[in-house]
C-alpha positions as CSV (number, residue, x, y, z in Angstrom):
1,M,-97.0,-13.5,-152.1
2,S,-99.0,-12.5,-154.9
3,A,-97.6,-12.9,-158.3
4,R,-97.6,-9.2,-159.0
5,A,-95.4,-8.5,-155.5
6,R,-92.8,-11.3,-156.5
7,L,-92.7,-9.4,-159.4
8,T,-91.6,-6.5,-157.7
9,E,-89.5,-7.9,-155.1
10,L,-87.6,-9.0,-158.4
11,G,-87.4,-5.6,-159.5
12,L,-89.6,-5.8,-162.6
13,S,-92.4,-4.3,-163.5
14,L,-95.0,-5.4,-166.1
15,P,-94.5,-3.7,-169.4
16,A,-97.6,-2.3,-171.5
17,V,-99.0,-5.2,-173.3
18,V,-97.7,-5.5,-176.8
19,P,-99.6,-4.7,-179.9
20,P,-100.3,-7.7,-182.6
21,V,-98.5,-7.5,-185.4
22,A,-101.1,-9.4,-187.3
23,A,-104.8,-10.4,-186.9
24,Y,-104.8,-12.0,-183.8
25,V,-105.4,-10.7,-180.1
26,P,-102.7,-11.4,-177.3
27,A,-104.4,-13.7,-175.0
28,V,-107.6,-15.4,-174.8
29,R,-109.5,-17.1,-172.0
30,T,-111.8,-20.2,-172.6
31,G,-113.2,-21.5,-169.5
32,D,-110.2,-21.6,-166.8
33,L,-107.4,-21.7,-168.9
34,V,-105.9,-18.4,-170.8
35,Y,-103.7,-18.9,-173.9
36,T,-101.4,-16.2,-175.2
37,S,-100.7,-15.3,-178.9
38,G,-96.4,-16.1,-179.2
39,Q,-95.1,-13.0,-177.5
40,L,-91.6,-11.6,-179.3
41,P,-89.0,-9.8,-176.6
42,M,-90.4,-6.2,-177.7
43,V,-89.1,-3.4,-175.5
44,D,-90.8,-0.3,-176.0
45,G,-92.1,-1.5,-179.2
46,Q,-88.4,-2.8,-180.5
47,L,-86.6,-5.7,-180.6
48,P,-83.5,-5.1,-179.1
49,A,-81.7,-7.9,-181.0
50,V,-82.5,-10.0,-184.6
51,G,-81.2,-12.7,-186.2
52,K,-80.1,-16.5,-185.5
53,V,-78.8,-17.9,-182.5
54,G,-75.6,-19.5,-182.8
55,A,-74.7,-16.6,-185.0
56,Q,-75.8,-13.0,-184.7
57,V,-77.5,-13.7,-181.2
58,S,-75.4,-15.6,-178.3
59,P,-77.4,-18.3,-176.5
60,E,-76.6,-16.1,-173.4
61,Q,-78.4,-13.0,-175.1
62,A,-81.8,-15.3,-176.2
63,K,-81.9,-16.6,-172.6
64,D,-82.5,-13.0,-171.5
65,L,-84.9,-12.4,-174.7
66,A,-86.7,-15.3,-173.6
67,R,-87.4,-13.8,-170.1
68,T,-88.4,-11.2,-172.3
69,C,-91.2,-12.6,-173.9
70,A,-92.2,-14.4,-170.7
71,L,-92.4,-10.9,-169.5
72,N,-94.8,-10.3,-172.3
73,A,-96.4,-13.0,-172.2
74,L,-97.7,-12.1,-168.7
75,A,-98.5,-8.5,-169.2
76,A,-101.0,-10.0,-171.7
77,I,-102.5,-12.1,-169.2
78,D,-102.4,-9.8,-166.3
79,A,-104.8,-7.3,-169.2
80,L,-107.1,-9.9,-169.9
81,V,-107.7,-11.9,-165.9
82,G,-105.4,-10.2,-163.7
83,L,-102.2,-11.5,-163.1
84,D,-102.8,-12.4,-159.2
85,N,-105.9,-14.8,-160.6
86,V,-103.6,-17.1,-162.0
87,R,-103.3,-20.6,-160.5
88,R,-100.4,-22.0,-162.4
89,V,-98.5,-22.2,-165.5
90,V,-99.7,-25.2,-167.4
91,K,-97.0,-25.1,-170.3
92,V,-94.8,-23.2,-172.2
93,V,-93.9,-23.4,-175.8
94,G,-90.3,-21.6,-176.9
95,F,-89.2,-20.8,-180.7
96,V,-85.8,-20.3,-181.1
97,A,-84.8,-18.9,-184.7
98,S,-81.3,-20.6,-184.8
99,T,-78.3,-21.9,-186.8
100,A,-78.5,-25.3,-188.2
101,D,-76.0,-27.0,-185.7
102,F,-77.3,-24.9,-182.9
103,T,-78.8,-27.4,-180.5
104,G,-78.9,-25.7,-177.0
105,Q,-82.7,-24.4,-177.7
106,P,-83.6,-26.0,-174.1
107,A,-81.2,-23.5,-172.4
108,V,-82.4,-20.2,-174.2
109,V,-85.9,-21.1,-173.3
110,N,-85.0,-21.8,-169.8
111,G,-85.3,-17.6,-169.1
112,A,-88.8,-18.0,-169.7
113,S,-89.6,-21.1,-167.4
114,E,-86.8,-19.7,-164.9
115,L,-88.8,-16.7,-164.6
116,L,-91.9,-18.1,-164.3
117,G,-91.0,-20.3,-161.6
118,Q,-89.6,-17.3,-160.0
119,V,-92.8,-15.4,-160.2
120,F,-95.4,-18.3,-159.2
121,G,-93.1,-20.8,-157.1
122,D,-94.1,-24.2,-157.4
123,S,-97.0,-23.2,-159.5
124,G,-94.9,-21.8,-162.2
125,Q,-93.4,-25.4,-162.7
126,H,-95.3,-26.6,-166.2
127,A,-95.1,-29.1,-169.2
128,R,-92.8,-27.4,-171.8
129,S,-91.4,-27.3,-175.9
130,A,-88.5,-25.8,-176.9
131,V,-88.3,-25.8,-180.7
132,G,-85.6,-24.6,-183.1
133,V,-86.8,-22.7,-186.1
134,V,-85.7,-21.5,-190.0
135,S,-87.1,-17.5,-188.8
136,L,-89.5,-16.2,-186.9
137,P,-91.4,-12.6,-187.1
138,L,-89.8,-9.6,-187.7
139,D,-86.4,-11.7,-187.6
140,A,-86.9,-12.1,-183.8
141,P,-84.7,-14.7,-182.1
142,V,-87.0,-16.0,-180.0
143,E,-90.8,-16.5,-179.0
144,V,-92.9,-17.7,-176.7
145,E,-96.2,-18.7,-175.7
146,V,-97.8,-19.3,-172.3
147,I,-100.8,-21.1,-171.0
148,V,-102.0,-20.8,-167.5
149,E,-105.0,-21.8,-165.4
150,V,-106.5,-19.1,-163.9
151,A,-109.4,-18.9,-161.2
152,P,-113.0,-19.6,-162.4
153,G,-114.9,-16.7,-163.2
C-alpha cells in the first residue's frame, strides 16, 4: 500500500506546506536523501498550543503536537519529491521545549515516530534523537526534523 493510501486509511490528509518563518526552505534534496527543516506543529497557520511541556503543555498534548510536526514534514517532502517516492525514513530529530525537571522527551517524540511507522510500515523504522531545549521558535512546545531516503532521480 502506498504512503498516501496509508494516510487516507488513517483518516489523515497532508496539510499545505508550512511557509518558512525565516530564511530557509521547507525541504532540500541531496542525492537520494531529503532533509526537512524543523517543522513546528502548525495547523492552518497557527500553533494550537504554546509553552513548555511539563508546565503549560501536557506530555499527551505534546505527543499529539509531535505527530502534527511529522505530518507537516511529510507535506514538505511530498511537495519536493512526492510522498510515494520515499523508500525509508532514515532519521528523526525531535526538540521538546520543556521544564527543567521534565524527562519525558522520548515519549513526546514518539508522536512523530509512531505516525511515520503507521505511514511507512517497516520502512518507517528510523534512528532518532529526542532533545529537551529551553525554548523553540514562536514558543512552540515541539519541533521535528525528518530525513528520508527517496527513489533515485
